[in-house]
C-alpha positions as CSV (number, residue, x, y, z in Angstrom):
1,M,142.3,174.2,-82.0
2,A,143.6,171.7,-84.5
3,Q,147.0,171.8,-82.9
4,D,145.5,171.1,-79.5
5,M,143.5,168.1,-80.9
6,E,146.7,166.8,-82.5
7,N,148.5,167.1,-79.2
8,E,145.8,165.3,-77.3
9,K,145.8,162.6,-79.9
10,N,149.5,162.2,-79.6
11,E,149.3,162.1,-75.8
12,G,146.6,159.4,-76.1
13,V,148.7,157.3,-78.4
14,G,151.7,157.8,-76.1
15,R,149.7,156.6,-73.1
16,I,148.5,153.5,-75.0
17,N,152.0,152.7,-76.1
18,F,153.3,153.2,-72.6
19,R,150.6,150.8,-71.2
20,R,151.5,148.3,-73.8
21,F,155.1,148.6,-73.0
22,L,154.4,148.3,-69.3
23,T,152.2,145.3,-69.8
24,R,154.8,143.5,-71.9
25,R,157.4,144.2,-69.2
26,V,155.1,142.9,-66.5
27,I,154.3,139.8,-68.4
28,V,158.0,139.1,-69.4
29,G,159.1,139.8,-65.8
30,T,156.5,137.4,-64.4
31,M,157.5,134.7,-66.9
32,I,161.1,135.1,-66.0
33,T,160.3,135.0,-62.3
34,I,158.3,131.8,-62.7
35,A,161.1,130.3,-64.8
36,V,163.7,131.1,-62.2
37,L,161.5,129.6,-59.4
38,W,160.9,126.5,-61.5
39,V,164.6,126.0,-62.1
40,V,165.4,126.4,-58.4
41,I,162.6,123.9,-57.4
42,S,163.8,121.5,-60.0
43,V,167.4,121.7,-58.8
44,I,166.2,121.0,-55.3
45,G,164.1,118.1,-56.6
46,A,167.0,116.7,-58.6
47,F,168.9,116.1,-55.3
48,K,165.8,114.9,-53.4
49,K,163.5,113.2,-55.8
50,P,160.8,110.9,-54.4
51,K,162.9,107.9,-53.4
52,T,160.9,105.1,-54.6
53,E,163.8,102.7,-54.4
54,A,164.2,103.4,-50.7
55,H,161.0,101.6,-50.1
56,K,161.8,98.5,-52.1
57,E,164.3,96.8,-49.8
58,V,161.8,95.8,-47.1
59,V,162.0,92.1,-47.4
60,K,165.4,92.0,-49.1
61,S,168.6,91.8,-47.1
62,E,171.9,90.0,-46.9
63,E,170.9,88.8,-43.4
64,S,169.3,85.6,-42.4
65,I,168.2,84.2,-39.0
66,P,170.3,81.0,-38.4
67,S,168.2,79.8,-35.4
68,H,164.9,80.0,-37.3
69,D,163.7,77.2,-39.5
70,P,161.2,78.6,-42.0
71,G,159.9,75.2,-42.8
72,T,158.6,74.7,-39.2
73,R,156.9,78.1,-38.8
74,D,153.1,78.3,-38.5
75,D,151.9,80.9,-41.0
76,S,148.2,80.5,-40.1
77,V,148.2,82.3,-36.7
78,H,150.4,83.6,-33.9
79,T,148.5,84.1,-30.7
80,P,149.9,85.0,-27.3
81,S,150.1,82.4,-24.6
82,P,147.8,83.0,-21.6
83,D,150.6,84.0,-19.2
84,Q,152.0,86.4,-21.8
85,S,148.7,88.0,-22.7
86,T,148.1,88.9,-19.0
87,H,151.0,91.3,-19.0
88,Q,150.7,92.3,-22.6
89,D,150.1,96.0,-21.9
90,S,152.0,96.5,-18.7
91,A,155.3,94.7,-19.3
92,L,156.0,95.3,-22.9
93,P,159.7,95.9,-23.6
94,A,160.8,98.9,-25.6
95,P,160.2,98.3,-29.3
96,H,163.3,97.5,-31.3
97,P,164.0,100.2,-33.8
98,I,163.3,99.3,-37.4
99,S,166.4,99.4,-39.4
100,P,166.6,102.1,-42.1
101,P,166.1,101.2,-45.8
102,A,169.0,99.3,-47.2
103,P,171.2,101.1,-49.9
104,E,169.7,101.1,-53.3
105,K,170.6,98.3,-55.6
106,S,170.4,98.2,-59.3
107,A,167.5,96.1,-60.5
108,P,168.3,92.9,-62.4
109,K,168.0,93.0,-66.2
110,A,165.0,91.3,-67.8
111,N,166.9,88.2,-68.6
112,E,168.6,87.9,-65.2
113,T,167.4,86.6,-61.8
114,S,168.1,88.3,-58.6
115,H,169.7,86.0,-56.0
116,T,169.5,88.5,-53.1
117,P,168.6,86.5,-50.0
118,I,165.3,87.3,-48.4
119,K,165.4,88.5,-44.9
120,R,163.5,86.1,-42.7
121,F,161.7,87.6,-39.7
122,P,161.3,85.5,-36.5
123,A,157.5,85.8,-36.5
124,T,154.8,85.9,-39.2
125,G,153.5,89.4,-39.7
126,M,156.7,91.3,-38.9
127,A,157.6,91.7,-42.5
128,F,154.2,93.1,-43.3
129,V,154.3,95.6,-40.4
130,D,157.8,96.6,-41.3
131,S,156.7,97.3,-44.8
132,L,153.9,99.6,-43.5
133,I,156.3,101.6,-41.4
134,K,159.2,102.3,-43.8
135,P,157.5,104.2,-46.7
136,L,155.7,106.8,-44.5
137,E,158.6,107.0,-42.0
138,Y,161.0,107.9,-44.8
139,E,158.7,110.7,-46.0
140,I,158.3,112.2,-42.5
141,K,161.8,111.7,-41.0
142,E,164.3,111.2,-43.8
143,R,163.1,113.2,-46.7
144,F,164.6,116.7,-47.1
145,W,162.1,119.2,-45.7
146,G,160.0,116.4,-44.2
147,W,156.2,116.2,-44.5
148,R,155.2,118.9,-47.0
149,P,151.4,118.9,-47.7
150,N,150.8,121.0,-44.6
151,D,153.5,123.6,-45.2
152,L,152.3,127.2,-44.9
153,I,154.3,128.1,-48.0
154,R,154.4,125.3,-50.5
155,F,157.6,125.5,-52.6
156,T,157.0,122.1,-54.1
157,D,154.0,120.1,-55.4
158,N,155.4,116.9,-56.9
159,V,156.7,115.6,-53.6
160,N,153.6,116.7,-51.9
161,S,151.4,114.6,-54.2
162,F,153.8,111.7,-53.9
163,Q,153.6,111.8,-50.1
164,L,149.8,111.8,-50.2
165,G,149.9,108.7,-52.3
166,V,152.1,107.0,-49.8
167,L,149.8,108.1,-47.0
168,E,146.7,106.7,-48.7
169,V,148.3,103.2,-49.0
170,T,149.3,103.3,-45.3
171,R,145.8,104.4,-44.2
172,R,144.0,101.6,-46.1
173,S,146.5,99.0,-44.9
174,A,146.2,100.2,-41.3
175,V,142.4,99.8,-41.4
176,I,142.6,96.2,-42.8
177,L,145.3,95.2,-40.4
178,A,143.3,96.5,-37.4
179,E,139.9,95.2,-38.5
180,R,140.7,92.0,-40.2
181,I,144.3,90.6,-40.2
182,S,144.9,91.0,-36.5
183,R,141.5,89.5,-35.5
184,T,139.8,86.1,-35.9
185,G,136.4,87.6,-36.5
186,S,133.9,90.3,-35.6
187,T,133.7,89.0,-32.0
188,E,137.4,89.6,-31.1
189,A,138.5,92.9,-29.6
190,F,140.7,95.3,-31.5
191,D,144.4,95.4,-30.8
192,K,144.7,98.8,-29.0
193,N,147.9,99.8,-30.7
194,L,146.5,99.1,-34.2
195,E,143.3,100.9,-33.3
196,N,145.3,104.0,-32.2
197,A,147.4,103.8,-35.4
198,M,144.4,103.6,-37.6
199,N,142.9,106.7,-36.0
200,W,146.1,108.8,-36.1
201,F,146.6,108.1,-39.8
202,M,143.2,109.6,-40.5
203,I,144.3,113.1,-39.5
204,K,144.0,115.5,-42.4
205,P,147.4,115.6,-44.2
206,T,147.2,119.4,-44.6
207,K,146.6,120.1,-41.0
208,Y,149.4,122.4,-39.7
209,W,148.6,122.8,-36.0
210,F,146.6,121.4,-33.1
211,P,147.6,118.8,-34.0
212,S,150.0,118.8,-36.9
213,A,149.7,116.0,-39.4
214,E,153.3,114.7,-39.0
215,S,153.1,114.6,-35.2
216,K,150.1,112.2,-35.4
217,Y,151.6,110.2,-38.2
218,K,154.7,109.7,-36.1
219,M,152.5,108.5,-33.2
220,G,150.8,106.0,-35.6
221,L,154.2,104.7,-36.6
222,E,155.1,104.2,-33.0
223,E,152.0,102.2,-32.4
224,F,153.0,100.0,-35.4
225,R,156.4,99.5,-33.8
226,I,154.8,98.4,-30.5
227,Y,152.7,95.9,-32.4
228,Y,155.8,94.8,-34.3
229,T,157.5,94.0,-31.0
230,K,154.4,92.2,-29.7
231,L,154.5,89.9,-32.8
232,E,158.2,89.3,-32.1
233,K,157.4,88.3,-28.5
234,R,154.4,86.2,-29.6
235,Q,152.1,88.6,-27.7
236,A,149.9,89.6,-30.6
237,A,148.0,87.8,-33.4
238,F,148.4,87.9,-37.1
239,Y,146.1,85.7,-39.2
240,T,147.2,84.8,-42.7
241,R,143.9,83.5,-44.0
242,T,142.4,84.2,-47.4
243,D,139.4,86.0,-45.9
244,N,141.9,88.5,-44.4
245,L,144.1,88.9,-47.4
246,I,141.3,89.4,-49.9
247,P,140.0,92.6,-48.3
248,L,143.5,94.1,-48.4
249,L,143.9,93.3,-52.0
250,I,140.5,94.7,-52.8
251,A,141.4,98.0,-51.1
252,Y,144.6,98.2,-53.2
253,E,142.6,97.4,-56.3
254,D,140.2,100.2,-55.6
255,L,143.0,102.6,-55.0
256,L,144.8,101.7,-58.2
257,G,141.5,102.0,-60.0
258,S,141.1,105.6,-58.8
259,C,144.7,106.4,-59.9
260,D,144.1,104.8,-63.3
261,E,141.0,106.9,-63.9
262,N,142.8,110.1,-63.0
263,L,145.7,109.2,-65.3
264,V,143.6,108.4,-68.4
265,K,140.7,110.9,-68.2
266,Q,140.8,113.9,-70.6
267,R,138.3,116.1,-68.7
268,E,137.4,116.8,-65.1
269,K,133.9,116.3,-63.8
270,D,133.1,119.9,-64.5
271,G,133.8,119.4,-68.2
272,Q,137.1,121.4,-68.1
273,P,140.2,119.8,-69.7
274,V,142.7,118.3,-67.3
275,S,145.1,121.1,-66.7
276,F,148.9,120.9,-66.7
277,F,149.0,121.3,-62.9
278,M,146.5,118.6,-62.2
279,A,148.2,116.2,-64.6
280,D,151.3,116.8,-62.5
281,E,149.5,116.0,-59.3
282,Y,147.8,112.9,-60.7
283,F,151.1,111.6,-61.9
284,F,153.0,111.9,-58.7
285,Y,150.1,110.7,-56.5
286,A,149.9,107.5,-58.5
287,K,153.7,107.1,-58.3
288,G,153.5,107.4,-54.5
289,V,150.8,104.8,-54.4
290,A,152.8,102.4,-56.5
291,S,155.9,103.0,-54.4
292,A,154.3,102.2,-51.0
293,M,152.3,99.3,-52.5
294,L,155.4,97.8,-54.0
295,T,157.0,97.6,-50.6
296,I,153.9,96.0,-49.0
297,L,153.3,93.5,-51.9
298,E,156.9,92.3,-51.5
299,A,156.3,91.7,-47.8
300,L,153.1,89.7,-48.7
301,Q,155.3,87.2,-50.5
302,Q,156.8,86.2,-47.2
303,D,153.9,86.5,-44.7
304,F,151.2,85.1,-47.0
305,D,153.5,82.8,-49.0
306,E,151.8,79.5,-48.1
307,I,148.2,80.6,-48.8
308,V,149.1,82.4,-52.1
309,E,151.2,79.5,-53.3
310,S,148.4,77.0,-52.4
311,R,146.2,78.8,-54.9
312,K,149.0,79.1,-57.5
313,G,149.0,82.8,-57.2
314,M,152.6,83.6,-56.5
315,E,153.4,84.3,-60.2
316,V,150.4,86.6,-60.4
317,L,151.6,88.5,-57.3
318,H,155.0,88.8,-58.9
319,H,153.5,90.4,-62.0
320,A,151.7,92.9,-59.8
321,I,154.9,93.7,-58.0
322,E,156.8,94.2,-61.2
323,S,154.1,96.5,-62.6
324,C,154.4,98.7,-59.5
325,R,158.2,98.6,-59.9
326,I,157.9,99.9,-63.4
327,A,155.6,102.7,-62.3
328,T,158.2,103.8,-59.7
329,K,160.9,104.0,-62.4
330,I,159.1,106.6,-64.6
331,S,160.8,109.8,-63.5
332,P,160.5,112.6,-66.1
333,W,162.2,115.9,-65.5
334,I,158.9,117.7,-66.2
335,V,155.5,116.0,-66.5
336,T,154.0,116.8,-69.9
337,N,150.4,116.3,-70.7
338,S,150.6,116.3,-74.5
339,D,147.9,115.0,-76.9
340,L,148.0,111.2,-77.2
341,S,148.9,111.5,-80.9
342,S,151.6,114.1,-80.3
343,I,155.3,113.4,-80.8
344,F,155.8,114.7,-77.2
345,A,155.2,112.4,-74.2
346,N,152.0,112.2,-72.2
347,H,153.4,111.1,-68.9
348,R,150.0,110.5,-67.4
349,A,149.3,107.9,-70.1
350,N,152.8,106.4,-69.5
351,M,152.1,106.0,-65.8
352,A,148.6,104.6,-66.5
353,A,149.9,101.5,-68.2
354,P,151.8,99.9,-65.3
355,I,149.2,101.1,-62.8
356,S,146.5,99.4,-64.9
357,H,148.5,96.2,-65.1
358,A,149.1,96.1,-61.3
359,R,145.3,96.6,-60.8
360,F,144.6,93.8,-63.3
361,Y,146.9,91.3,-61.7
362,L,145.6,92.1,-58.2
363,G,142.1,91.4,-59.6
364,V,143.3,88.0,-60.9
365,L,144.9,87.2,-57.6
366,I,141.7,88.1,-55.7
367,K,139.7,85.7,-58.0
368,A,142.3,82.9,-57.4
369,L,142.1,83.3,-53.7
370,S,138.3,83.4,-53.8
371,T,137.9,80.0,-55.4
């Protein structure tokens, strides 16, 4: 009897030891698998990181337009003539393709001044529309693997969050362009192309089918191109008044404020600490917002130059642009969410600084334009 009990005890101990052994093997195997997947994804991301610099060359180019005299252009409004507007929808030529982003150039040092000539567009508003097209077009058509938030199997998350940030800037800009900048007031009809674009960009970014998100976003970009061509042919309006620019800047300020809150908060609304995975998403979403906004703010320097300069706001706008530029240059290999007193980086906090500065300067510019 004692021998049997001893055998049962040994068998019980053996089963426990086997379970512990198996558990350790499963845990170690899972960790190794996760590590291998992480390395593979990181290697892919190393070759195709979010190309923030690809969006920064919107209004910079070696080209100039010799037949155009910038000093004689009317920046207040460009409206179609009566005989042109009659055939606005039926006889539009095929839109000229927007040139791809220029090759990346190294940024000037702090004590140097960039002398890169600014590309001058033949009509006011074309620089702004061009800056709306390029960021999202790159994410859909040129980025490796294309639009990723609606992939059935999501192998990446950093680029996904970055693309959502770019999309949100495009959405808010499309709404202001359709509702304010292209109209004289509430009594003027919407531009049909801008109205279509505004609606297409509202499709849920994770929608895979019927319709897919990227298919509708491409349609929205095509509507922007048609409007771009209409501006070039003087068949569409683009009003550069302060009451049109201020709502756009307010929309950007609100978006940056949301990013700032997600970057500095320590706990979620349910009281749980911000997890490593959410910190990663907040970081790259804010970076996508800064990247797209950088491109558009640079275009505003050209299309709204007279109204901004008249309120002594060009320097403030430049500070906002530089803050966005700094945000786009923060590119850690892995986003860490360490304690603020730790010797290790808290990349959310690092990103929060330039995002907060950009928001502040936009607020200053809004006040300057409002007085």
